[in-house]
N, C-alpha and C positions, 0 to 999 in steps of 0.2 A: 629352495627358494631362489628365484631368478634375481639377478642384480640389475639394477637400472643404471643408465649412464651416469657417471659421476658419483655413484655410491661407493664409498671405500670398502675394500675387502681386506680383512685382517691379515691374510697371507701376504699381501703386497705392502700394506702400510707398516707391517713389522720390519720390513727390509729397508724402509726409508731412513736415511741418516738425518738426525736432527740433534738439537741440544738435549732433548729428552731421550734420544736413542742414538748415542754416538757410535755404537757398534754396527749400525745399519750399513748395508753395502750399496745402496742406491742414493746418490747425492742429487741435489737440485740441478747441478750442471749436467748430469746424465740425462735427466728428463728434458731439460732445455735443448740439449743437443739432439735427442731423439725427435723432439718437436720440429726442429729446423730441418732435419732430414725428411720427415713426413711432409712438412710444408712444401719443400722443393719438389718432392715426388708427386704430390697431388697437383701442383701447378703444371709440371711436365706431362702428366697423364691427361690433363684436360685442355692443354693448349700446346701447339708445337713450339718448342723453345730451342730448336736446333742451333747450336753454337752461340747461344745467348748466355748472359750472366744473370743469375737470379740474386737479387739483393734483398736480404732479410734483416730487419731491425731487431736487436736483442739487447736486453738490459743486464745480461749475465756476462761479465767480462771474461771469465775462463772459457765460456762457450764461444764467444766471439773470437778469441785467440785460437782456440782449437779448430774451429771451422775454417778459418783463414790459413792457418799453418798446415793443417792436414796431417799432422803426426803427433804422437804422444809417446812418453816413455813408460806409461803405466800399463799394467796387465789387467786392469779392471774392465768394467763394462764399456768404457769409452774406447778401449782398444778394439773391441768387437764392432762398435758402431762406425768407426772410421773407414774400414774396408767397404761397409755397406754404402756409405756416402759416396765413395769413389766408384763403386760398381754402378750405382744409380746414375751418377753424373756421366759415366762412360756410356751407359745404355741410352740415356736421353740426349746425349751430346750437349751438355750444358755445364755450367760451373756455378756453384752456390757460394756466395760471399755474404758475410754478415757485417753489419755496421753497428757500433755501439749507440744505443739510444738511452740517454740518461737525463736526469734533471727534470725541469718543468715541462719538457716536451713529451715525457713519458708519464702520463697521468696515471695509467693503470699500475705501474710499479710503485707509485707513491701512495696508493690506497692502503 
């Protein structure tokens, strides 16, 4: 059976960390960080952004800090995403920065 976009697959959902599944190895911050990397890469592929800064709003504080710091002490998935972010930034000649978006200005996070 083919999966449609957005349909959860049990192989992936079983790896997500949550209060119901604390032994999961994929945290929300991992997904947010992967989304920021994808966002910056899609922008750079569709528009010349040579030597520009890409500013992305994010409501996940650990992801904001990780993206701006550019390093981590963990050996988990985030450690593998950081070099990817650096390679893509080097390839496209840009820098991706995140800004925290919280409170009443971030309506989607409050739903």
